[in-house]
MARBA-3410 file (N, C-alpha, C, O; in Angstrom, 1 decimal):
153
0.8,-1.2,0.0,0.0,0.0,0.0,0.9,1.3,0.0,0.6,2.2,-0.7 ~ 2.0,1.2,0.8,2.8,2.4,0.8,3.5,2.7,-0.5,3.5,3.9,-0.9 ~ 3.9,1.7,-1.2,4.5,1.9,-2.5,3.5,2.5,-3.5,3.8,3.3,-4.4 ~ 2.2,2.0,-3.5,1.2,2.5,-4.3,1.0,4.0,-4.1,0.8,4.8,-5.0 ~ 0.9,4.4,-2.8,0.6,5.8,-2.5,1.8,6.7,-2.9,1.6,7.7,-3.5
3.0,6.2,-2.7,4.2,7.0,-3.1,4.3,7.1,-4.6,4.6,8.2,-5.1 ~ 4.1,6.0,-5.3,4.1,6.1,-6.8,3.0,7.0,-7.3,3.3,7.9,-8.2 ~ 1.8,6.9,-6.8,0.7,7.8,-7.2,1.1,9.3,-6.9,0.8,10.1,-7.8 ~ 1.6,9.5,-5.8,1.9,10.9,-5.4,3.0,11.5,-6.2,3.0,12.6,-6.6 ~ 4.0,10.7,-6.5,5.2,11.1,-7.4,4.7,11.5,-8.8,5.0,12.5,-9.3
3.9,10.6,-9.4,3.4,10.9,-10.7,2.5,12.0,-10.8,2.5,12.8,-11.7 ~ 1.6,12.2,-9.8,0.7,13.3,-9.7,1.5,14.6,-9.6,1.1,15.6,-10.3 ~ 2.6,14.7,-8.8,3.4,15.9,-8.7,4.1,16.2,-10.0,4.1,17.4,-10.4 ~ 4.6,15.2,-10.7,5.3,15.4,-11.9,4.3,15.9,-13.0,4.6,16.9,-13.7 ~ 3.2,15.3,-13.1,2.2,15.7,-14.1,1.7,17.2,-13.8,1.6,18.0,-14.7
1.5,17.5,-12.6,1.0,18.8,-12.2,2.1,19.9,-12.6,1.8,20.9,-13.1 ~ 3.3,19.6,-12.2,4.4,20.5,-12.5,4.7,20.7,-14.0,4.9,21.8,-14.5 ~ 4.7,19.6,-14.7,5.0,19.6,-16.1,3.9,20.4,-16.9,4.2,21.3,-17.7 ~ 2.6,20.1,-16.7,1.6,20.8,-17.4,1.5,22.3,-16.9,1.2,23.1,-17.8 ~ 1.7,22.5,-15.7,1.7,23.9,-15.2,2.8,24.7,-15.8,2.6,25.9,-16.2
4.0,24.1,-15.8,5.2,24.8,-16.4,5.0,25.0,-17.9,5.4,26.1,-18.4 ~ 4.5,24.0,-18.6,4.3,24.2,-20.0,3.3,25.3,-20.4,3.5,26.0,-21.3 ~ 2.3,25.4,-19.6,1.3,26.4,-19.8,1.9,27.8,-19.6,1.6,28.7,-20.4 ~ 2.7,27.9,-18.5,3.4,29.2,-18.3,4.3,29.6,-19.4,4.4,30.7,-19.9 ~ 5.1,28.6,-19.9,6.1,28.8,-20.9,5.4,29.1,-22.3,5.9,29.8,-23.1
4.2,28.5,-22.5,3.5,28.7,-23.7,3.0,30.2,-23.7,3.1,30.8,-24.8 ~ 2.6,30.7,-22.6,2.2,32.1,-22.5,3.3,33.0,-22.8,3.2,34.1,-23.4 ~ 4.5,32.6,-22.3,5.7,33.4,-22.5,6.1,33.4,-23.9,6.6,34.4,-24.5 ~ 6.1,32.2,-24.5,6.5,32.0,-25.9,5.6,32.7,-26.9,6.1,33.2,-28.0 ~ 4.4,32.9,-26.6,3.5,33.7,-27.5,3.9,35.1,-27.7,3.6,35.7,-28.7
4.5,35.7,-26.6,4.8,37.1,-26.7,6.4,37.3,-26.6,6.8,38.3,-26.2 ~ 7.1,36.3,-27.1,8.5,36.3,-27.0,9.2,37.5,-27.7,10.2,38.1,-27.2 ~ 8.7,37.9,-28.8,9.3,39.0,-29.6,9.1,40.3,-29.0,9.7,41.3,-29.4 ~ 8.2,40.4,-28.0,7.9,41.7,-27.3,8.6,41.9,-26.0,8.6,42.9,-25.4 ~ 9.1,40.8,-25.5,9.7,40.7,-24.1,11.2,41.0,-24.1,11.9,40.3,-24.9
11.6,41.8,-23.2,13.1,42.1,-23.1,13.7,40.9,-22.4,13.0,40.2,-21.6 ~ 15.0,40.7,-22.6,15.7,39.5,-22.0,15.7,39.5,-20.5,15.6,38.5,-19.9 ~ 15.8,40.7,-19.9,15.9,40.7,-18.4,14.5,40.4,-17.8,14.5,39.7,-16.8 ~ 13.4,40.8,-18.5,12.1,40.4,-18.0,11.9,38.9,-18.1,11.3,38.2,-17.3 ~ 12.4,38.3,-19.2,12.3,36.9,-19.5,13.0,36.1,-18.4,12.5,35.1,-17.9
14.3,36.5,-18.1,15.1,35.8,-17.1,14.4,35.9,-15.7,14.3,34.9,-15.0 ~ 13.9,37.0,-15.4,13.2,37.2,-14.1,11.9,36.3,-14.0,11.6,35.7,-13.0 ~ 11.2,36.3,-15.1,9.9,35.6,-15.2,10.2,34.1,-15.1,9.5,33.4,-14.3 ~ 11.1,33.6,-15.9,11.4,32.2,-15.9,12.0,31.7,-14.5,11.6,30.7,-14.0 ~ 12.8,32.6,-13.9,13.3,32.2,-12.6,12.3,32.1,-11.5,12.2,31.2,-10.7
11.3,33.1,-11.5,10.2,33.1,-10.6,9.3,31.9,-10.8,8.9,31.2,-9.8 ~ 9.0,31.6,-12.0,8.1,30.5,-12.4,8.8,29.2,-12.0,8.2,28.3,-11.5 ~ 10.1,29.1,-12.2,10.8,27.9,-11.9,10.9,27.7,-10.4,10.7,26.5,-9.9 ~ 11.0,28.7,-9.6,11.0,28.6,-8.1,9.6,28.1,-7.7,9.5,27.2,-6.8 ~ 8.6,28.7,-8.2,7.2,28.2,-7.8,7.0,26.8,-8.2,6.5,26.0,-7.3
7.3,26.4,-9.4,7.1,25.0,-9.8,7.9,24.0,-9.0,7.5,23.0,-8.6 ~ 9.2,24.4,-8.8,10.1,23.5,-8.0,9.6,23.4,-6.6,9.6,22.3,-6.0 ~ 9.1,24.5,-6.0,8.6,24.4,-4.6,7.3,23.5,-4.5,7.1,22.8,-3.6 ~ 6.4,23.6,-5.5,5.2,22.8,-5.5,5.6,21.3,-5.6,5.0,20.5,-4.9 ~ 6.5,21.0,-6.5,6.9,19.6,-6.6,7.6,19.1,-5.3,7.3,18.0,-4.9
8.5,19.9,-4.7,9.1,19.5,-3.5,8.1,19.3,-2.4,8.2,18.4,-1.6 ~ 7.2,20.2,-2.3,6.1,20.1,-1.2,5.3,18.8,-1.4,5.0,18.2,-0.5 ~ 5.0,18.5,-2.7,4.3,17.3,-3.0,5.1,16.1,-2.6,4.6,15.1,-2.0 ~ 6.4,16.0,-3.0,7.3,14.9,-2.6,7.4,14.8,-1.1,7.4,13.7,-0.5 ~ 7.5,16.0,-0.4,7.7,16.0,1.0,6.4,15.4,1.7,6.5,14.6,2.7
5.3,15.8,1.2,4.0,15.3,1.8,3.9,13.8,1.5,3.5,13.0,2.4 ~ 4.3,13.3,0.4,4.3,11.8,0.1,5.2,11.1,1.0,4.9,10.0,1.5 ~ 6.4,11.7,1.2,7.4,11.0,2.1,6.9,11.0,3.6,7.1,10.0,4.3 ~ 6.1,12.0,4.0,5.6,12.0,5.3,4.4,11.0,5.4,4.3,10.3,6.5 ~ 3.6,10.8,4.4,2.5,9.9,4.4,3.0,8.4,4.4,2.4,7.5,5.0
4.1,8.2,3.6,4.6,6.8,3.5,5.6,6.5,4.5,5.9,5.3,4.7 ~ 6.2,7.4,5.2,7.3,7.2,6.2,8.6,7.0,5.6,9.6,6.7,6.3 ~ 8.8,7.3,4.3,10.0,7.2,3.6,10.8,8.5,3.8,10.2,9.6,3.9 ~ 12.1,8.4,3.8,12.9,9.6,4.0,13.2,10.3,2.7,13.6,9.6,1.7 ~ 13.2,11.6,2.7,13.4,12.4,1.5,14.8,13.0,1.5,15.4,13.2,0.5
15.3,13.2,2.7,16.6,13.9,2.8,17.8,13.0,2.4,17.6,11.8,2.5 ~ 18.9,13.6,2.0,20.0,12.8,1.5,21.2,12.9,2.5,22.3,12.5,2.1 ~ 21.0,13.4,3.7,22.1,13.5,4.6,22.5,12.2,5.3,23.6,12.0,5.8 ~ 21.5,11.2,5.3,21.8,9.9,5.9,21.5,9.8,7.4,21.9,8.8,8.0 ~ 20.9,10.8,8.0,20.6,10.8,9.4,19.4,9.9,9.6,18.4,9.9,8.8
19.4,9.1,10.7,18.3,8.2,11.0,17.3,8.8,12.0,16.1,8.7,11.9 ~ 17.9,9.4,13.0,17.1,9.9,14.1,16.8,11.4,13.8,16.8,11.8,12.6 ~ 16.5,12.2,14.8,16.2,13.6,14.6,17.4,14.3,13.9,18.5,14.4,14.5 ~ 17.1,14.7,12.7,18.1,15.3,11.9,18.3,16.8,12.2,17.3,17.6,12.2 ~ 19.5,17.2,12.4,19.8,18.6,12.7,20.8,19.2,11.6,21.4,20.2,11.8
20.8,18.5,10.5,21.7,19.0,9.4,21.1,20.2,8.7,19.9,20.5,8.8 ~ 21.9,21.0,8.0,21.4,22.2,7.3,20.6,21.7,6.1,20.7,20.6,5.7 ~ 19.8,22.7,5.6,18.9,22.4,4.5,19.8,22.1,3.2,19.4,21.4,2.3 ~ 21.0,22.6,3.2,21.9,22.4,2.1,22.4,21.0,2.1,22.6,20.4,1.0 ~ 22.6,20.4,3.2,23.1,19.0,3.3,21.9,18.0,3.2,22.1,17.0,2.6
20.7,18.4,3.6,19.5,17.5,3.5,19.1,17.4,2.0,18.8,16.3,1.6 ~ 19.0,18.6,1.4,18.4,18.6,0.0,19.3,19.4,-0.9,19.0,20.5,-1.3 ~ 20.5,18.8,-1.3,21.5,19.5,-2.1,21.0,19.8,-3.5,21.2,20.9,-4.1 ~ 20.2,18.9,-4.1,19.7,19.2,-5.5,18.7,20.3,-5.5,18.7,21.1,-6.4 ~ 17.8,20.3,-4.5,16.9,21.4,-4.4,17.5,22.7,-4.2,17.2,23.7,-4.8
18.6,22.8,-3.3,19.3,24.0,-3.1,20.0,24.5,-4.3,20.1,25.7,-4.6 ~ 20.6,23.6,-5.0,21.3,24.0,-6.3,20.4,24.5,-7.3,20.7,25.4,-8.1 ~ 19.2,23.9,-7.4,18.2,24.4,-8.3,17.7,25.8,-7.9,17.6,26.6,-8.8 ~ 17.4,26.0,-6.6,17.1,27.3,-6.2,18.2,28.3,-6.5,17.9,29.4,-6.9 ~ 19.4,27.9,-6.2,20.5,28.8,-6.5,20.6,29.2,-8.0,20.8,30.4,-8.3
20.4,28.2,-8.9,20.4,28.5,-10.3,19.3,29.4,-10.7,19.5,30.4,-11.5 ~ 18.1,29.2,-10.2,16.9,30.0,-10.5,17.1,31.5,-9.9,16.7,32.4,-10.6 ~ 17.6,31.6,-8.7,17.8,32.9,-8.1,18.9,33.6,-8.9,18.8,34.8,-9.0 ~ 19.9,32.9,-9.4,20.9,33.5,-10.3,20.3,34.1,-11.6,20.7,35.1,-12.0 ~ 19.3,33.4,-12.1,18.6,33.9,-13.3,17.9,35.2,-13.0,18.0,36.1,-13.7
17.2,35.2,-11.9,16.5,36.4,-11.5,17.5,37.6,-11.2,17.2,38.7,-11.6 ~ 18.6,37.3,-10.5,19.6,38.3,-10.2,20.2,38.8,-11.5,20.5,40.0,-11.6 ~ 20.5,37.9,-12.4,21.1,38.3,-13.7,20.2,39.3,-14.4,20.6,40.3,-15.0 ~ 18.9,38.9,-14.5,17.9,39.8,-15.1,17.8,41.1,-14.5,17.7,42.2,-15.1 ~ 17.8,41.1,-13.1,17.7,42.4,-12.4,19.0,43.3,-12.6,18.9,44.5,-12.8
20.1,42.6,-12.6,21.4,43.4,-12.9,21.4,44.0,-14.3,21.8,45.1,-14.5 ~ 21.0,43.2,-15.3,20.9,43.7,-16.6,19.9,44.9,-16.7,20.2,45.9,-17.4 ~ 18.8,44.8,-16.0,17.8,45.9,-16.0,18.5,47.1,-15.4,18.3,48.2,-16.0 ~ 19.1,47.0,-14.3,19.8,48.2,-13.7,20.8,48.8,-14.5,20.9,50.0,-14.7 ~ 21.7,47.9,-15.1,22.8,48.5,-15.8,22.4,49.1,-17.2,22.9,50.0,-17.6
21.3,48.5,-17.7,20.8,49.0,-19.0,20.2,50.4,-18.9,20.3,51.2,-19.8 ~ 19.5,50.6,-17.8,18.8,51.8,-17.6,19.7,53.0,-17.0,19.3,54.1,-17.1 ~ 20.7,52.6,-16.3,21.5,53.6,-15.5,22.9,53.9,-16.1,23.5,54.8,-15.7 ~ 23.4,53.0,-16.9,24.7,53.2,-17.5,24.7,53.1,-19.0,24.0,52.2,-19.5 ~ 25.5,53.9,-19.7,25.7,53.8,-21.1,27.1,53.4,-21.4,28.0,54.2,-21.2
27.3,52.2,-21.9,28.6,51.7,-22.2,29.0,51.8,-23.6,30.1,51.4,-24.0 ~ 28.2,52.4,-24.4,28.5,52.6,-25.8,28.4,51.4,-26.7,28.9,51.3,-27.8 ~ 27.8,50.3,-26.1,27.7,49.1,-26.9,26.3,49.0,-27.5,25.4,49.7,-27.0 ~ 26.1,48.2,-28.5,24.8,48.0,-29.0,24.0,47.2,-28.0,24.6,46.6,-27.1 ~ 22.7,47.2,-28.1,21.9,46.5,-27.1,22.1,45.0,-27.0,22.3,44.5,-25.9
22.3,44.4,-28.2,22.5,42.9,-28.2,23.9,42.6,-27.7,24.0,41.6,-26.9 ~ 24.9,43.3,-28.0,26.2,43.1,-27.5,26.3,43.2,-26.0,26.8,42.4,-25.3 ~ 25.7,44.3,-25.5,25.6,44.5,-24.0,25.0,43.4,-23.3,25.5,42.9,-22.3 ~ 23.8,43.0,-23.8,23.0,42.0,-23.1,23.8,40.6,-23.2,23.8,39.9,-22.2 ~ 24.4,40.3,-24.3,25.2,39.1,-24.4,26.3,39.0,-23.5,26.5,38.0,-22.8
27.1,40.1,-23.4,28.3,40.2,-22.5,27.8,40.1,-21.0,28.4,39.3,-20.2 ~ 26.8,40.8,-20.7,26.3,40.8,-19.3,25.7,39.4,-18.9,25.9,39.0,-17.8 ~ 25.0,38.8,-19.8,24.5,37.4,-19.6,25.6,36.4,-19.3,25.5,35.7,-18.3 ~ 26.6,36.5,-20.1,27.7,35.5,-19.9,28.5,35.8,-18.5,28.7,34.9,-17.8 ~ 28.8,37.1,-18.3,29.5,37.4,-17.0,28.7,37.1,-15.8,29.1,36.5,-14.9
27.5,37.6,-15.8,26.6,37.4,-14.6,26.2,36.0,-14.4,26.2,35.5,-13.2 ~ 26.0,35.3,-15.4,25.6,33.9,-15.3,26.8,33.1,-14.7,26.6,32.2,-13.9 ~ 28.0,33.4,-15.2,29.2,32.7,-14.7,29.4,33.0,-13.2,29.6,32.1,-12.4 ~ 29.3,34.3,-12.8,29.5,34.7,-11.5,28.5,34.1,-10.5,28.8,33.6,-9.5 ~ 27.2,34.2,-10.9,26.1,33.9,-10.0,25.7,32.4,-10.0,25.3,31.9,-9.0
25.9,31.7,-11.1,25.4,30.3,-11.2,26.5,29.3,-11.3,26.5,28.3,-10.5 ~ 27.4,29.4,-12.2,28.4,28.4,-12.4,29.5,28.3,-11.4,29.9,27.2,-11.0 ~ 30.0,29.4,-11.0,31.1,29.5,-10.0,30.7,28.8,-8.7,31.5,28.0,-8.2 ~ 29.6,29.2,-8.1,29.3,28.5,-6.8,29.0,27.0,-7.0,29.4,26.2,-6.0 ~ 28.5,26.6,-8.1,28.3,25.1,-8.3,29.7,24.4,-8.4,29.9,23.3,-7.9
30.6,25.1,-9.1,32.0,24.5,-9.2,32.7,24.4,-7.9,33.4,23.5,-7.6 ~ 32.5,25.4,-7.0,33.0,25.4,-5.7,32.4,24.3,-4.9,33.1,23.6,-4.1 ~ 31.1,24.1,-5.0,30.4,23.1,-4.2,30.9,21.7,-4.7,31.2,20.8,-3.8 ~ 31.1,21.5,-6.0,31.6,20.2,-6.5,33.0,19.9,-6.1,33.4,18.8,-5.8 ~ 33.8,21.0,-6.0,35.2,20.9,-5.6,35.3,20.5,-4.2,36.1,19.6,-3.8
34.5,21.1,-3.3,34.5,20.7,-1.9,34.0,19.3,-1.7,34.5,18.6,-0.8 ~ 33.0,18.9,-2.5,32.5,17.5,-2.4,33.6,16.5,-2.8,33.8,15.5,-2.2 ~ 34.4,16.9,-3.9,35.5,16.1,-4.3,36.6,15.9,-3.3,37.1,14.9,-3.1 ~ 36.9,17.0,-2.5,37.9,17.0,-1.5,37.4,16.1,-0.3,38.3,15.4,0.2 ~ 36.1,16.1,0.0,35.6,15.2,1.0,35.7,13.7,0.6,36.0,12.9,1.5
35.5,13.4,-0.6,35.5,12.0,-1.1,37.0,11.6,-1.1,37.3,10.4,-0.8 ~ 37.9,12.4,-1.5,39.3,12.1,-1.6,39.9,11.8,-0.2,40.8,10.9,-0.2 ~ 39.5,12.4,0.8,40.0,12.2,2.2,39.7,10.9,2.8,40.1,10.6,3.9
END
């Protein structure tokens, strides 16, 4: 009975998230030629956070109903680990999505308050690459490097 409830809950969560996410992206895609890149980054980041949170809450509820553990820290008794150690994939996903929102916001600020003498597309391209590397890829590389050092010891 427990496996039936957990399988049903997992598939219901996935279906809800996928169809909700596709509906949101369809609405965004219809007006893509009118939307600035910074607005698109902020919108996709916010939508991603909402959908990820809904799926996580669904999985968490199924784990509580079935008695199965969702966290990956390996604690059996009362767990006092940080949320980063319990749910590393969720935290990395949130970090990536928040990086998208931050990149969009920084592009918005720099575009409206500073004139660098670049064309609009060149400016946005350069800023996307720099901000995305600083906000998203660098912390993930640091996390993986620290994980590698722990495995090596």
